N, C-alpha and C positions, 0 to 999 in steps of 0.2 A: 731418644725425644728432641736429640740435638739434630738428628738428621733430617726429622719434621719440619722442626722450625726454622731450617735451611732453606727447607725447599719453601715453605711460607714465602721468604724474603726472596728466596731466585722466582715465582710464580707472580707477587708482586712488582717488582720491577720489570718483568714482561709485558704486563697489563698496562704498569705506565709507561711502559716505552711505546708497543704498539696500540693501544688503546690512547693514549697520549696524540700520539701522529695522526691516527685518523680523527680525532676530535679535533685539531687543530685545522686539516682539511678542511672539516665539514664546516667547522667555526668560522675561519675567516670566509669560506663562500657564503653561510648563511648571513652573516655579518652585513658582508657588502650588499648582500640582495636584500637587506632592511635596508640600507643605507637609501638603494636606486627604487626602492618601491614606494618607502614615506615621502620621497621627494616628486612623485609623479601627482597629479590630481585624478581625484580629489583628496587624496589619503593624507596630502598636505596642509590641507585644509586647516586638521585640528592643529589644537595646540600641543599636545602631546606630542606632535611628532618632530618636533624638535628633538623633545627629550632623547626620543627614540632611536634617530639618526648620530645624537652626538651620543650614545650609550653605542652604536653599531658599530662607529667609527672606534671608539677606545677600544673595543672587543677588538675588534678587526687588527689594530695594532698589537694588542696587548700577549694574543696569544703567539705569534711569532719571535717579540721581543723580548719576552719576559717566559712565558709560557716553554718554549722551546728549552732557554739553556737551564731551566728547569728539570725537563726531562732527559738531556744532557748530563747534568749534575746529577740524581739523583736514578734514575734510570740505567745511563751506561756506566756512570760514576765518574766521569772525567770531572773534578775539580775545574771548573770555569772561574772559578774565583782567584785560582793560583796563576792566571796570566797577568794580570795587573789591578793597584787598588781601584784606578780609575770606574773600571769594570764592575767592580765589589760596589760603588759608589752609584752606578747608574741605573744596579739593580736594584739597588736599595730605596733610591726615591723613585725611581718609575712604577715600581713595583708598588710602593704606597700611596704614590699619588693616583696611578688608575683605580687600581681596587677601592679606594677610598671615594672616588668619583661616582664612579660607576653605583658605588650602595647607596649615596647620596642625592645623587639625580632618581634614582627609585623610588627613593623617600619624597620627593617635590610632586616626581609622577602620579603615586600614591593621592599625595592631597590633592593633585589636577585633573584626579579620577573623580573624588568625593565631590571638587565644585560644582566640576562641571554638573554631576545628577542631583546639585542641590536645589532648591526653590528658591532660595533667596537670592533674589538679583544681585545683591552686593557681591556674597560669597563666587557668584555665577561671574564675574566680572574678573576675578583672580584667575581666572584659567582662559589663558590669550598668550598668542606667540610673542608679545613683546612682553610679556611679564616672565613667560619659558627661557626667551632670551637673556633677560636680565637675570636671574635665577640661573641658569647655565655658566655664561661667565662669570657670575660672581663666584660659584662654589668652583671653578675650575679657577680662580685667581685666590682665594680661600686658600684649599688645600694647596696647590704648587707654593704658597709662602709660608704656610703654619706647617706642613706634613714635608713634603720633598725637598725642599734648602735643606731642612733640618735635618734630616733623612740622609743628605749626603754629604752633610760635612762631619756629622756622630758617627757614622757607618764607615768603616775600615777592613779591610783584610790582614785579619789577626792569626797567629798561631794558636793551636786548639791544644792545652795539656802540654806535654813534653816533649812529642813528637812532632814530626814535621807535617801534620794535616794543616792544613789554613782553613777558618770559617770569617764570613762577611756579619760582624753582628757590631754594637759598640760596647764600650768599658761602661756606661753609663748603667749602674744597675738598675735605678728609678724608671727609666724608660723600658729597659727590659721586663720588668714587673708589669709597666702599665702596659706592656702589650700581654702580659701571660693573663692577667690578672683581669682587666676591664678591656682593653678592645676586643680579642678574639672573642671570647665567651661572651659578652656582652653585645660591642657592636655589629660584631659579623653570625651570633648566633642568636640570641634570645632575644635582640629587639626589632630585626628584621617579621621576627615572626610574629611579635605583638603587635608591631603597627599593621602588619597583612593582618591578621583577626579585627582588629580593632575598625581598621579601615573598609574589610568586608562587612561587618556588621550595621556601621553608616551606611555605606551607601548600596548595601543590598537591597534593599526596599527603594529606592529613591530611583534606582536604575529600572526597575520594574513599571514606572509612571514612567519614564520619558517615551516619547512618541514614538513609534513602529513607521510612521510613513515616510518619514523624511531620511535621506542616506545618511547623512551628517549623524542625527541621533541613534540611527540603527549600531552605524559604527564605531559611537561612543559606546553605548552598551556593550560590545564585540570585543573594545579595549581594555573596558576594564575589567571583562572579564579574563584577557588576557595578559595584564598584568597582574593582576592577583594569582593568578594560577604562576605566572613565572616568576614572581616575587617572594612567596611561598616556598618554589620549587629550589629558587637560590639559597634559601635562607634554611633550607633543610639539608642542600648540599654543602654548607659553611659549617654545620653542628659538630661533623664528625672531625674538622679540622681544627676547628677552636676547642674542641674536649681533647684531641690530643696533646696539643700545644700548651693545653691548660696544664695537663695532667706531667709534660714532661718537664714545665719551671715550675711547678711544686716539688717534683723527684730531683734533680737538677742533681742533689748532691750524695743521691741513693744510688748505690752500688748494686746492679742486678744482676745475675746469672747471663753466661751465653743465652739460654732458651729464652728468659725473661726477655731479654734485651731483643731476641729475633722476634719475639711476639709484637713487641713496641715498636719495631720497625717495620714489621708487616702493616701494622693497623697507621701509623704514620704513612707508606707507599701509597695506601689505598686512599685514605685520607686527602695527600694531593690530590690525588688522581678526582676522586669527586667533587676536590674542592674547584677546579678548573672546568667542570662539567655545567657553570651557569653562565659562561662565558662564549658555550659553543651552540645553547638549545632556543635559545628565545626565538631564534628566526622559526624552528619547527614545532613553537608551542604554538607560533599565531597562527601559521597555517593549520592545525590542529583545533584553535578555536574558533578561528574568523573561517568564515565563510567568504567575504570582501575580497579577503588577504587571498585565499587559495583560490578566486576566480581571476584575482589579478596578476599571481602567480602564473596560472594555466595560460592565461593573453599571451604573457611575457614569452610562453615555452611557445606558444604555439605561431607566434610574429617570429621567430627567430628561423625557421627554416624558410620563412615565404620573405623575409627581406632578405635570405641570404638570393633565394629563387628570384626577388627584384633587384637587386643587385648586379646579377647576373647577367640577366637579360639587357637590363641597361648596357651594361661591360657593352654586350656582343652586341648591340644595336650599334656603339661608336664604329665599329671596326667592318659592319656589315654593310656592301653598297645599298644603297635607297632604291628604290625601283623606278625612279626616275632616271637615277646615272645606268641603269643597264638599259635603258630600253636606247640613252644619248650612244650608249657604248655597241648595240646594236645597230645601231643605222651606222 
């Protein structure tokens, strides 16, 4: 059985390496595409375009700056934490900042979708680009001050046990228990699913009553469906990661056999891989759910060869002699 459990861990590492590198590439491309598309007219008319673009930027930076070191550490088994203490503090601070920022911005976007579909003019007024900008700035500022800075202070490179292995952690037992017992299982696991179902029930009937004749209204319906599916998918992707972290924290002092330890490590590696899927799939959920996004993507793809041909033609015309010049030269 020991041989089989070792194979499980090796398979999980290969999935994390090759699957993670592939996800990083398609995730960066998709995130940049989201920022570009929702910066264009008429997609930028909607208030939720602010939330979408900010999350797109956060994901595009998060994948190479945080997910890649995670792949190197857990997949290739190259402990980057041993490089220096500053890198440990950066990863802890930046990771907590981005994960929590994306999560909370998604919650506000859910409320924005509820507000835009409401029959109450007062509630609909809460869905505006001005309010979205204030919300995004406030969320990023508060999380930076209350989460990112404290994480950079309390986390450090420290030895694990009596061997020379180093981990990036904190000596604060309360902080670790808070993360294991509340943050991972509740904030990243249960709460997003509950909020998604709650807003789904609130907006489902209202969305059906929206006018279908105007593009903005039709697109608002599509945006609501897109984000309900996206946040539900993100919550499902977070549940295994939250579960395995909770289990490892509860059984921290439990001595497991090598086979059981390999099984736990297998589930941990697979949970890590699944957790980061949520930062790579937004764009692909959008083009699957929204017809307008698909049409815009097709327009952009079709315009690229044309733009290249027009640029080539314009460049050639700069160097080719005009017909009048040829006539003059012939005389």
